[in-house]
N, C-alpha and C positions, 0 to 999 in steps of 0.2 A: 362322944356321947355314948352312954351305956346302952347295951342292947335291950335292957329291961325298960328303958325310958324312950318312948318313941311318940312322935306326934300322930302317927297313923293309928286308926282304930284297930282294935284287936278282935278277931273273929275265930271261932272254932268251927271246923268243917269235919263232920263225921261222915264216912263214906263206906259203901259196900256194893259189890256186884254179885250177881248170881246167874247161873245158866242151867237150863234143864237139858242136859246133854251138852257136849262140848266139842264141836259147835251144836247149837240148837237155840231155842227161844231163850232170851235172856232179859235181865232187868238190872237196874241200878237204883240205889236209894241214897239220899244224903240228908243230913241235918245241918243247917247253918245256925250257929248260936252266937249271939252278941252278948258276952258276959256283962258288959257295962250297963246294958239296959234290960238284961234278963229276957231278951226276946229270942225266939227260936222258931224256925220254919222248916218244914219237911218237904222234900221233893222226890219224885221217882218217875221212872219211865222204862220202856222196854223196846226190844227189837225182836222180830220173829226169827232171825237167823244171825247168831253172833257167837262170841266166845266169852268165857269167864274173864279173861284178861282185858278184853275190850270193854266189858261192863264195869270192871274195876276202874279203868281209865276214865270211862264216860262219867262215872259218879263224881270224880274229882273235877273234871271239866265242867260239868253242869253246876256244881257248887260254886266254883270260882267265877263262872260266867254270870252268876246272879249277884255278885258284888258290884255295887254301883260306884264305888270309889276305891282307890288304892288302899290296901289294908295289910296289916300283919295277920297272917293266917297260920293257925296250927291245923294241919290236916291229920286227922286221926283215922287210920285205916288198918285193916288186917292184911293188906296186900304188900308183901315185901317187894314184889315185882314193881309196883307203882312207886313205892317209896325209894327203893334203891335205884330204879331207873331215873327218877327225877333228880335225885341227889348226887348220884355217882356216874351213871352211864351217859346221860344226856349230852354233856359237853363233848365227850369223845365222838359220839354219833354225829353231832353237828359238824365237828372238825373233819370227820371222814365222809361228809356228804350224805348223812343219814344211812351210813353203813356200819356194821359191827363186825368184830373179829370172829371168825370161825376157823380155828386152827391158824394156818398161815395166810388165809385169804379174807377179804372183806365181802360180806353178803348184806343184802338189804335188811334194815331193821324191821322186825315184825310189828304190825300195827302202826306203821309210820304216820298215817293220817291223824291218829289219836295223839301220838307223841308230839307231832308238830302243833296241834291245837293246844295241848297242855303246855308246851314250851312257851308259846305266846302268852298264855295266862300267867305262867310262873315269872315271866319278865315284868308283868304289871304289878305284882304283889310281892311282899316279903313272906315267903312260904317256908315253913318248917314242918317236917313229917314226923309223926309219932306212930310207930307200929304197935298194935295190940294183937293179942292172940284171938283169933276168931272163934266163935261158938264157945266162949269161956265165961259167959255171964257179964261181959261189959255191957251195961244197959244201952248205950247209944249204938254200939256196934250191933247188938241184937236187934234193935229197932230198925237200923238201916238194912239189916239182913231181911227182916220181915217185909220192908218196903220193896226191896229188890226181888224177893221171891214172888210177892204178889204181882209185881209188874211183869215178871217172866211168865207167870201163869196167864195174865191177860194177853201177853204177846203170843203165847202158844194157842190160845183160843180165838184169836182174831183172824 
């Protein structure tokens, strides 16, 4: 079967995270788009004390969590950390008991709780990552940034 023909529904998930200080109050934003029906929904949220990488991960987790059935998903993100971690580093981390190489030794993976949640979701769906340059005029990335920054501001003021 060709990869372009699949019985699974296709969804685009645009994501971004933001942090006011790192660590500090942070937010995430995502847009779920179902091209076949031209439907789109936006989601966002924040935490009073977090990091930018955690919010980048949370945006993908939140988007994938909202899918009600197994899907083919294109995640469009400006986070190389999330894309590369999901596509390249995750199998090795799992094989090594959620540890990563640091020189000649193994050390715990940073943000392991987020990565473990994301790993479970990646196993449920067929996910492909596309990395875009942040703050370069990509309309959905800019919108996700607006959602994330607004959520971070709410988290800061709560």
